[in-house]
C-alpha positions in Angstrom: 135.2 79.7 103.3 136.1 83.9 103.4 137.3 86.0 100.2 139.4 88.8 101.0 138.4 91.8 98.4 141.1 92.4 96.2 140.7 96.3 96.6 144.6 97.7 96.5 144.9 95.4 93.1 142.0 95.8 91.1 142.6 100.0 91.9 146.2 99.1 90.6 144.2 96.9 88.1 141.8 99.9 86.9 144.6 102.7 87.4 146.5 101.3 85.3 144.0 101.0 82.8 143.9 104.6 83.1 147.0 105.2 82.0 147.3 103.0 79.5 150.4 103.9 76.5 147.2 104.6 73.8 147.1 107.4 71.5 146.2 110.9 73.2 143.5 111.8 69.7 141.5 108.5 70.8 141.8 108.2 74.5 139.0 110.4 76.2 140.0 111.0 80.6 137.5 112.1 82.4 137.9 113.2 86.0 135.4 114.4 88.5 134.2 114.7 92.7 132.9 116.4 95.3 133.2 117.5 98.8 130.6 117.4 101.1 131.0 118.8 104.9 127.3 118.3 107.2 126.8 119.6 110.3 123.7 118.0 112.4 122.2 118.0 115.5 119.3 115.9 117.5 117.4 116.5 121.0 115.9 113.3 122.5 116.5 110.1 120.4 113.7 108.9 118.6 114.0 104.9 119.8 113.6 104.4 123.7 116.5 104.7 125.5 118.5 105.2 128.7 120.3 107.7 130.2 123.7 105.0 130.6 123.9 104.3 126.9 123.4 107.3 124.9 122.9 111.0 125.8 120.1 113.3 125.7 121.6 115.6 123.0 124.3 114.3 119.9 126.1 116.7 117.4 127.8 115.4 114.6 130.1 116.7 111.7 130.6 114.9 109.2 132.6 115.1 105.4 133.0 113.2 102.4 135.2 113.8 100.1 134.4 111.5 96.4 137.2 111.2 94.0 136.4 109.5 90.4 138.5 109.2 87.1 137.2 107.6 83.8 138.9 106.9 81.2 137.1 105.6 77.5 139.1 104.3 74.6 137.1 103.2 71.9 134.4 100.7 73.1 136.2 100.3 76.9 135.7 102.1 79.7 137.6 102.0 83.0 136.9 104.0 85.7 138.2 104.2 89.6 136.5 106.0 92.7 137.6 106.6 95.3 135.6 108.1 98.8 136.6 109.4 102.2 133.7 109.7 105.2 134.4 110.6 108.4 132.5 112.2 111.3 133.3 114.1 113.7 132.3 116.2 117.8 130.4 112.8 118.7 132.8 110.7 121.2 131.0 107.9 122.0 128.1 108.0 120.6 126.8 104.5 119.9 124.6 105.1 117.2 128.3 105.9 114.6 128.3 102.4 112.8 130.3 102.3 109.5 127.4 103.4 107.2 128.9 107.0 108.4 132.6 106.1 108.2 134.8 104.5 105.8 137.9 106.1 105.5 139.3 106.6 102.1 137.9 103.8 100.4 137.9 102.9 96.7 134.5 102.6 96.1 134.2 101.9 92.7 137.0 100.2 90.2 135.7 98.3 87.0 136.4 97.6 83.4 133.3 98.1 80.7 133.2 96.5 77.3 130.2 98.2 75.3 128.7 97.6 72.3 128.6 94.3 71.9 125.8 93.1 69.6 122.4 94.1 68.6 120.9 93.0 72.2 124.4 93.3 74.8 125.1 96.2 75.4 127.8 95.7 77.7 129.6 93.5 80.4 130.6 95.0 83.5 133.4 93.4 85.4 135.0 94.7 89.3 133.5 97.2 92.3 130.5 99.4 91.4 128.4 101.1 93.5 124.6 101.0 91.7 121.0 102.8 91.8 117.8 100.2 90.2 114.9 102.0 90.5 113.1 103.6 92.9 116.2 103.1 95.4 114.7 100.8 97.7 116.0 97.8 97.5 119.4 98.8 95.7 120.4 102.0 95.7 123.7 104.5 96.2 123.5 106.9 99.0 123.3 110.6 98.6 122.4 111.2 102.2 123.9 108.8 104.4 127.6 109.7 104.8 129.4 106.4 103.6 128.0 104.3 99.8 127.3 100.5 99.6 129.4 98.9 97.7 129.8 95.1 95.0 132.6 93.1 93.6 131.3 91.3 90.8 129.8 91.0 87.0 126.9 92.9 84.8 125.5 92.1 81.6 123.6 95.0 80.0 121.1 94.4 77.4 117.7 95.3 75.4 115.1 93.3 74.5 111.3 94.3 72.8 111.1 97.7 74.5 113.5 96.8 78.0 116.5 97.2 79.0 117.3 94.4 81.3 120.4 94.0 83.7 121.8 90.6 85.2 124.3 90.3 88.0 126.3 88.1 90.0 127.4 90.4 92.8 129.7 89.8 96.4 128.3 92.7 98.7 131.3 94.4 100.0 131.6 94.8 103.7 133.0 97.9 105.3 135.8 98.1 107.7 136.8 98.7 110.7 133.6 98.1 112.1 134.3 98.6 115.8 133.2 101.7 117.7 136.8 103.4 118.9 138.3 102.3 115.4 134.8 104.3 114.1 135.0 107.4 116.6 138.8 107.8 115.3 137.9 107.3 112.2 140.6 104.6 111.3 140.8 103.2 108.3 140.3 99.6 106.5 140.4 98.0 103.3 136.5 96.7 103.0 136.3 93.0 101.7 133.6 90.7 100.4 133.2 87.3 101.5 132.6 84.1 99.2 129.7 83.2 101.3 127.1 85.9 100.8 126.2 86.4 97.5 123.8 88.8 95.7 122.4 88.8 92.2 119.4 88.2 89.6 118.3 90.7 86.9 116.2 94.2 87.1 114.4 95.3 83.7 112.4 98.2 82.8 110.7 99.6 79.9 112.8 102.2 77.9 109.3 104.3 78.8 110.0 104.4 82.1 106.3 103.3 83.4 107.3 99.7 84.7 110.5 98.6 86.6 110.4 94.9 87.4 113.5 93.6 89.9 114.0 89.8 90.9 116.9 89.4 93.4 118.5 86.8 94.9 120.6 87.0 98.2 122.1 83.9 99.6 124.6 84.6 102.7 125.6 81.7 105.0 128.3 82.2 108.6 132.0 82.2 108.3 134.6 83.0 110.8 135.2 86.0 109.9 131.3 87.3 108.9 128.5 87.2 111.4 125.1 86.6 109.4 121.7 86.0 110.1 122.0 83.3 107.0 119.5 84.3 104.6 117.9 83.0 101.6 115.5 85.4 100.4 114.4 85.8 96.9 112.5 89.6 96.6 110.3 90.9 94.2 109.3 93.8 93.0 107.0 95.6 90.8 106.9 99.0 89.9 104.8 101.3 87.5 103.8 104.9 87.1 101.5 106.9 85.0 101.0 110.6 84.1 97.4 111.6 83.5 95.2 114.4 82.4 98.9 116.2 81.9 99.9 117.1 85.5 99.1 114.3 87.3 101.5 111.7 88.9 100.7 108.0 89.8 103.3 105.5 91.1 102.6 102.5 93.0 105.8 99.6 93.6 104.4 96.1 95.4 107.6 94.0 96.7 106.9 90.3 97.7 110.1 88.7 100.0 110.1 84.7 100.8 112.7 82.1 102.0 114.6 81.5 104.6 116.9 83.5 107.6 117.6 83.2 110.9 116.1 85.6 113.8 119.7 87.1 114.4 123.5 86.8 114.0 124.7 85.6 116.7 126.8 81.8 116.7 123.8 80.7 118.9 121.2 81.2 116.8 121.2 78.2 114.6 116.8 78.2 114.2 116.8 78.8 110.7 113.2 80.0 110.3 110.5 81.0 106.7 110.0 84.2 105.9 107.1 85.8 104.3 106.9 89.8 104.4 106.2 92.7 101.6 106.2 96.8 101.0 104.5 99.0 99.6 104.9 102.2 98.4 102.0 104.6 96.8 101.9 107.9 95.5 99.5 110.5 93.8 100.1 114.0 93.2 99.4 116.8 91.1 101.4 119.7 89.5 99.3 122.6 91.4 101.4 125.5 89.9 104.4 126.4 87.6 106.8 125.7 91.1 104.9 123.5 93.0 104.0 119.5 92.9 102.1 118.3 95.6 101.5 114.5 96.5 99.2 112.1 99.5 101.8 109.5 99.7 101.0 106.2 101.5 104.3 103.7 102.6 103.8 100.0 104.3 105.9 96.7 105.1 105.2 94.2 107.1 106.7 93.1 110.4 106.4 90.8 112.9 105.1 90.7 116.9 106.0 87.4 117.6 110.1 86.5 117.5 109.0 82.6 119.0 107.2 81.9 115.9 108.1 79.6 112.6 108.5 82.7 110.4 109.7 86.0 110.0 107.7 88.4 108.7 109.6 91.2 109.1 110.5 93.0 105.7 114.4 93.1 104.7 114.9 95.5 102.4 118.3 94.1 101.4 120.8 97.0 100.3 118.2 100.1 99.4 117.2 103.9 101.3 114.6 104.6 103.2 116.1 108.4 103.4 114.0 109.5 100.9 110.6 108.2 102.6 111.0 108.6 106.2 113.3 111.6 106.2 116.7 111.9 107.2 119.2 108.9 108.3 123.0 109.5 110.2 122.2 111.1 113.4 118.8 111.0 113.0 117.9 107.5 112.8 114.8 107.9 110.4 112.6 105.0 110.9 113.5 100.8 108.8 111.3 99.7 105.8 109.9 97.4 108.1 107.1 97.1 110.9 105.8 100.2 109.0 102.6 102.4 108.4 103.0 105.6 107.2 100.5 107.9 105.3 101.9 111.3 104.5 102.3 114.8 102.3 105.0 115.9 100.4 105.6 119.4 98.5 108.4 120.4 96.1 108.8 124.2 95.3 110.9 125.1 92.9 111.6 129.2 92.9 114.1 130.5 89.7 115.7 127.9 89.0 118.6 128.1 92.5 115.8 127.5 95.0 114.2 123.9 96.3 111.9 123.8 99.1 110.7 120.4 99.7 107.9 119.8 103.0 106.4 117.1 104.1 104.1 115.2 106.6 103.9 111.7 108.0 101.8 109.9 110.3 103.4 106.8 111.4 102.2 103.5 113.0 103.5 100.3 113.8 102.2 97.3 111.5 102.4 94.7 114.1 102.9 94.9 118.3 102.9 92.4 120.7 98.8 92.4 122.4 98.2 95.1 124.3 101.4 97.3 123.3 101.1 100.4 121.8 101.5 101.0 118.2 101.3 104.2 117.3 104.8 106.3 116.6 103.7 109.6 116.2 103.8 112.8 113.4 107.0 114.0 112.4 107.3 116.9 110.3 110.3 117.5 107.5 111.3 120.0 105.8 114.7 120.3 103.6 115.7 124.0 101.4 118.6 123.7 98.7 120.5 126.6 97.5 122.5 126.4 94.4 124.5 129.1 94.9 126.1 129.0 91.6 126.8 125.0 89.1 129.8 123.4 91.3 128.3 124.7 95.0 124.7 123.3 96.7 123.8 124.8 100.4 121.0 122.9 102.5 119.5 123.1 105.0 117.1 120.9 106.3 115.5 119.6 109.9 112.4 117.1 111.3 110.2 117.3 114.9 109.1 114.1 115.6 105.6 114.4 117.4 106.2 110.9 119.6 102.9 108.4 120.3 102.4 106.2 122.8 105.0 104.0 121.5 107.8 106.0 121.8 106.9 107.7 125.5 108.6 105.5 126.7 112.9 105.3 128.3 114.9 107.8 129.7 114.1 111.0 126.4 110.2 110.7 126.2 109.9 114.3 124.8 109.5 114.9 121.6 112.4 114.7 119.3 114.1 117.9 117.2 116.8 117.3 114.0 118.2 120.0 112.3 121.3 120.1 109.9 122.8 122.4 107.6 125.2 121.1 104.6 127.8 122.2 101.9 128.9 120.6 98.8 131.1 121.4 96.0 131.4 119.3 92.9 132.9 119.6 90.1 
């Protein structure tokens, strides 16, 4: 059964809470927000395509406005946040999705009660955005233009040196999603559906060394929502350690099992077993007062046979990939599935105002069909951030992909070149 999101009514409730007739001296009200504008350009798409589907070059101007209000009264907290994400210049772009366009949407409206007892810290009910751990399975977007939201309940507590969160959420689907509406920046309220549920436990040690994710995703088709009928259990163990004072090590290992279908097509009724995994690890050293250098590797299982009874391609759920695989949106960084990618990354911070990141990735497919090539190429990425003053940040970046044999096909086999520049004002 479909369940429409109570977006409008929920927002009114949250705003009403902000305006409750309480004593002025006991009510703490705050607001914050940001305005971002970014221009992107790409020459030669990464993935093989043809001239009828996509042009050789692509430009996009994107804007994102966030406005957040917060009211705190004794143990109660009420939050409402509106986000307006739009794009321009990219007429008839087949890569444009609701992940980039979400016009005037309440991405958060929730109420929290804190300080319940010795072990229970808070209970939250409403629509939320979340960051968990490395953000590879659950994250609030930074680079991408639109944001993932969820509706439901969270319970936060602590016990024996651990901070623990239990949650039961309905993922929010962004609307509209048809190409003409997205191209025109049209709006519609987003919705959650009762036939798609996401629940589990996230725990992190209070010394920040261990992080454990234990998630279940259960979904089924309805008239309003086509799905892959995923019934997945995903377990992640993330460990970080500092040693010899200036060396840092991290590893995150994720296993995934359950059932799903190969596609969301209404004609696909074949439930298959899922066995998948992902690993990220890095080791690095503070080589100077301003520079940290690390070696890293990302690997995720893939599937080279869509006709057998098992799906082996890793599903990253509601996670992000920009910080591991490069810019998303126009560049369309590689998905966190069927990939092996060792690399190097360096970050230099100068005078407190400038941050420079340079990264390299060698990229291979984890699995390919017999006789196919697996080398995707060499990718170099660059980003410079300049904090002009506290509210204003300028960012310039880009990526160059020297394509390997696996991508030298279609209408645009030449290397991909991408650049962007952006401004963000925060208040």
